[in-house]
C-alpha positions as CSV (number, residue, x, y, z in Angstrom):
1,X,79.5,89.7,92.1
2,X,82.5,90.4,94.4
3,X,85.7,88.5,93.9
4,X,87.6,88.1,97.2
5,X,91.2,87.0,97.4
6,X,92.7,86.0,100.7
7,X,89.3,84.8,101.8
8,X,90.7,82.0,103.9
9,X,92.4,84.6,106.2
10,X,91.0,86.7,109.0
11,X,90.5,89.9,107.0
12,X,89.4,88.3,103.7
13,X,87.0,86.1,105.6
14,X,85.3,89.1,107.3
15,X,85.0,90.8,104.0
16,X,83.3,87.8,102.4
17,X,81.0,87.2,105.4
18,X,80.0,90.8,105.6
19,X,79.0,90.8,101.9
20,X,77.2,87.5,102.2
21,X,75.2,88.8,105.2
22,X,74.2,91.8,103.1
23,X,72.9,89.4,100.4
24,X,75.7,90.1,97.9
25,X,77.1,87.4,95.6
26,X,80.6,86.5,96.4
27,X,83.3,84.6,94.5
28,X,85.9,83.0,96.7
29,X,89.4,83.1,95.1
30,X,91.4,80.3,96.6
31,X,94.7,78.5,95.8
32,X,93.5,75.1,97.1
33,X,90.2,73.6,96.1
34,X,89.8,72.0,99.5
35,X,89.8,75.4,101.1
36,X,87.0,76.5,98.9
37,X,84.6,73.9,100.1
38,X,83.5,75.8,103.2
39,X,82.8,78.9,101.1
40,X,80.9,77.0,98.5
41,X,78.7,75.6,101.3
42,X,78.1,79.2,102.4
43,X,76.8,80.1,98.9
44,X,79.9,81.4,97.2
45,X,81.2,80.7,93.7
46,X,84.8,79.3,93.9
47,X,87.6,80.2,91.6
48,X,91.1,78.7,91.7
49,X,94.1,81.0,91.3
50,X,97.5,81.6,92.7
51,X,98.3,85.3,93.2
52,X,101.2,85.2,90.7
53,X,99.1,83.6,87.9
54,X,97.7,86.4,85.7
55,X,95.6,84.1,83.6
56,X,93.9,82.4,86.5
57,X,93.3,85.7,88.2
58,X,91.8,87.2,85.1
59,X,89.3,84.3,85.0
60,X,88.7,84.8,88.8
61,X,88.0,88.5,88.4
62,X,85.9,88.2,85.2
63,X,82.5,89.8,85.6
64,X,83.1,91.0,89.1
65,X,81.8,94.4,90.0
66,X,84.3,94.6,92.8
67,X,87.6,92.9,93.7
68,X,89.3,92.6,97.1
69,X,93.1,92.2,96.7
70,X,95.1,90.7,99.6
71,X,98.7,89.7,98.7
72,X,100.0,86.5,100.4
73,X,101.9,87.5,103.5
74,X,105.7,87.0,103.2
75,X,107.6,87.5,106.4
76,X,111.0,86.5,105.0
77,X,111.2,87.9,101.5
78,X,114.1,87.5,99.1
79,X,116.2,90.6,98.5
80,X,114.4,93.0,96.2
81,X,111.0,91.4,97.0
82,X,110.7,89.3,93.8
83,X,107.8,87.3,95.1
84,X,105.8,90.4,95.7
85,X,106.7,91.9,92.4
86,X,105.5,88.8,90.6
87,X,102.2,88.8,92.4
88,X,101.6,92.5,91.9
89,X,102.4,92.2,88.1
90,X,99.8,89.3,87.9
91,X,97.1,91.2,89.8
92,X,97.8,94.3,87.7
93,X,97.4,92.4,84.5
94,X,94.2,90.7,85.7
95,X,92.6,94.0,86.8
96,X,93.6,95.7,83.6
97,X,92.0,92.9,81.6
98,X,88.8,92.7,83.6
99,X,88.3,96.4,84.6
100,X,86.1,95.9,87.7
101,X,84.0,98.9,88.7
102,X,86.0,99.2,92.0
103,X,89.0,97.5,93.6
104,X,90.0,97.5,97.3
105,X,93.5,96.5,98.2
106,X,94.7,95.7,101.7
107,X,97.8,97.8,102.2
108,X,99.4,98.9,105.5
109,X,100.2,101.8,107.8
110,X,103.5,103.3,106.6
111,X,103.1,102.3,103.0
112,X,104.3,105.8,102.1
113,X,107.6,105.4,104.0
114,X,110.7,105.8,101.8
115,X,113.0,103.6,104.0
116,X,113.0,100.0,102.9
117,X,111.4,97.5,105.4
118,X,109.2,94.5,105.4
119,X,106.1,96.6,104.6
120,X,107.8,97.9,101.4
121,X,106.1,95.0,99.7
122,X,102.8,96.9,100.0
123,X,104.5,100.2,98.9
124,X,105.3,98.3,95.7
125,X,101.7,97.2,95.4
126,X,100.3,100.7,95.9
127,X,102.7,102.2,93.4
128,X,102.1,99.6,90.6
129,X,98.3,99.2,91.0
130,X,97.8,102.9,91.6
131,X,98.9,103.5,88.0
132,X,95.8,101.7,86.6
133,X,93.1,104.0,85.3
134,X,90.5,102.3,87.4
135,X,88.7,103.2,90.7
136,X,91.0,101.7,93.2
137,X,91.2,102.1,97.0
138,X,94.2,101.3,99.3
139,X,93.1,100.5,102.8
140,X,96.0,101.0,105.2
141,X,95.4,99.4,108.6
142,X,97.5,99.7,111.7
143,X,99.3,96.9,113.5
144,X,96.8,94.0,113.9
145,X,95.7,93.3,117.4
146,X,95.5,89.7,116.4
147,X,99.3,89.6,116.3
148,X,99.1,88.9,120.0
149,X,97.6,85.4,119.3
150,X,101.3,84.2,119.4
151,X,101.5,85.5,123.0
152,X,98.4,84.0,124.6
153,X,100.1,80.7,125.7
154,X,103.2,82.6,127.0
155,X,101.1,85.0,128.9
156,X,99.1,82.2,130.5
157,X,102.0,80.0,131.4
158,X,104.9,82.3,132.3
159,X,103.3,85.7,132.6
160,X,106.1,87.3,130.6
161,X,105.6,88.4,127.0
162,X,108.7,89.3,124.9
163,X,108.0,92.6,123.1
164,X,109.8,94.0,120.0
165,X,107.5,97.1,120.2
166,X,109.4,99.6,122.3
167,X,109.5,101.6,124.6
168,X,106.9,99.6,126.4
169,X,104.9,102.6,127.4
170,X,104.7,104.1,123.9
171,X,101.1,103.9,122.4
172,X,101.0,102.0,119.1
173,X,98.3,102.3,116.4
174,X,96.5,99.0,116.4
175,X,93.3,97.7,114.9
176,X,91.1,94.6,114.9
177,X,90.8,92.5,111.8
178,X,87.0,92.6,112.3
179,X,87.2,96.4,111.7
180,X,89.5,96.1,108.7
181,X,87.2,93.5,107.0
182,X,84.1,95.5,107.7
183,X,85.5,98.7,106.3
184,X,86.9,96.9,103.2
185,X,83.4,95.4,102.6
186,X,81.8,98.8,102.9
187,X,84.3,100.3,100.5
188,X,83.5,97.6,97.9
189,X,79.9,98.6,97.9
190,X,80.7,102.3,97.4
191,X,81.3,104.2,94.2
192,X,84.2,106.6,93.4
193,X,86.6,107.6,90.7
194,X,90.3,107.3,90.6
195,X,92.7,106.4,93.5
196,X,91.7,106.5,97.2
197,X,93.8,106.0,100.4
198,X,92.1,105.3,103.7
199,X,94.0,104.8,106.9
200,X,92.4,102.8,109.7
201,X,93.2,102.2,113.4
202,X,91.3,101.1,116.5
203,X,89.3,103.3,118.9
204,X,92.6,104.4,120.7
205,X,96.3,103.7,120.6
206,X,97.6,101.1,123.0
207,X,101.1,100.6,124.5
208,X,102.6,97.1,125.1
209,X,102.3,97.7,128.8
210,X,98.5,98.3,128.3
211,X,98.4,95.0,126.4
212,X,99.9,93.3,129.4
213,X,97.5,94.9,131.8
214,X,94.6,93.7,129.6
215,X,95.9,90.2,129.8
216,X,96.1,90.5,133.6
217,X,92.4,91.4,133.7
218,X,91.4,88.6,131.3
219,X,93.7,85.8,132.7
220,X,93.5,86.7,136.4
221,X,97.3,86.4,136.8
222,X,100.3,88.7,136.7
223,X,101.5,89.4,133.1
224,X,104.2,91.8,132.1
225,X,106.0,92.8,128.9
226,X,109.8,92.2,128.5
227,X,111.6,94.4,126.0
228,X,113.8,92.2,123.8
229,X,117.2,94.0,123.4
230,X,117.6,95.2,119.8
231,X,121.2,94.0,119.8
232,X,120.0,90.4,119.7
233,X,117.2,90.7,117.2
234,X,119.2,89.6,114.2
235,X,120.6,86.5,115.8
236,X,117.3,85.6,117.4
237,X,115.4,85.9,114.1
238,X,118.1,83.9,112.2
239,X,117.9,81.2,114.9
240,X,114.2,81.1,114.3
241,X,114.8,80.2,110.6
242,X,114.7,83.6,108.8
243,X,117.0,83.8,105.9
244,X,117.1,87.6,105.9
245,X,115.9,89.2,109.1
246,X,116.9,92.8,108.1
247,X,113.5,93.8,106.5
248,X,111.6,92.7,109.7
249,X,114.1,94.6,111.9
250,X,113.7,97.7,109.8
251,X,109.9,97.5,110.1
252,X,110.1,97.2,113.9
253,X,112.5,100.1,113.9
254,X,110.0,102.1,111.9
255,X,107.3,101.5,114.5
256,X,109.5,102.2,117.4
257,X,111.2,105.3,115.9
258,X,107.9,106.6,114.6
259,X,108.6,106.8,110.9
260,X,106.1,104.0,110.2
261,X,103.0,106.1,110.8
262,X,99.8,107.1,109.0
263,X,100.5,109.6,106.2
264,X,97.9,111.9,107.7
265,X,98.7,111.2,111.3
266,X,96.4,110.0,114.1
267,X,93.9,112.8,113.6
268,X,93.5,111.9,109.9
269,X,92.8,108.2,110.3
270,X,89.5,106.4,110.5
271,X,88.7,104.9,113.8
272,X,87.4,101.3,114.3
273,X,85.0,100.1,116.9
274,X,86.5,97.0,118.3
275,X,88.5,97.4,121.5
276,X,91.7,95.5,122.3
277,X,90.1,93.7,125.2
278,X,87.5,92.2,122.9
279,X,90.2,90.8,120.6
280,X,92.3,89.4,123.4
281,X,89.3,87.8,125.0
282,X,88.5,86.1,121.7
283,X,92.1,84.9,121.3
284,X,92.1,83.4,124.8
285,X,88.8,81.6,124.2
286,X,90.1,80.3,120.9
287,X,93.3,79.0,122.6
288,X,91.2,77.2,125.2
289,X,89.0,75.6,122.5
290,X,92.1,74.4,120.6
291,X,93.5,72.8,123.8
292,X,90.2,70.8,124.2
293,X,90.2,69.5,120.6
């Protein structure tokens, strides 16, 4: 049995579907019983647990040979990341109590960075869970290609996409969630001892300008990137409702300045199979379907 947290998201969903396709038993760990229905129909067991509830997580992980850990995303954390610390403490307690044969945790590129930023939440996870005397792997993916789902409508309507990744011609490590989920599922079925770190990006690095060029081919209209001046980021993010935009700004600085990078560099990372054009094409198709519904 494999217990999968974050199963209702893109990566967790791929992990679960990959395991199910291989004939493996899966336990869907969800926070809302209604979101577990579709997974129950696919043949999964369903367990209810919030990620900061050690008792419920222990019950969800009990008897599982492998556990996939995906912390709930928090794009506007409180100072000191108390929400993350609570979730990590609960997950650590549940893993310590149930001792699965292997655990795979979704981390991030740059988790080793010393400068505090939005991704520090996963630095905390790696540090705390890495202290367990269990076989545990931290999968560090690059920037998700699917982040451009927010820009499909803008690209189609105005042809101008605001970019916080800068300079616009700088290649950025990106990866498709399909590759991340596939690699995570493969890891869960492997055997190892101790702590592992695997870094994953797509077949090649892509600049924001190349993303725009790909939209041009797919949409058949002019599309360009527009670099958002850093001087206005704080006011812009605050106007959008963020209580503390500093961690997000620091993360973007890390990508743009190059200190958010794989620990072993580009040559040391695993390479995925899914190209950017495949992902953007899927996002465009999805947007069209949503408009019809």
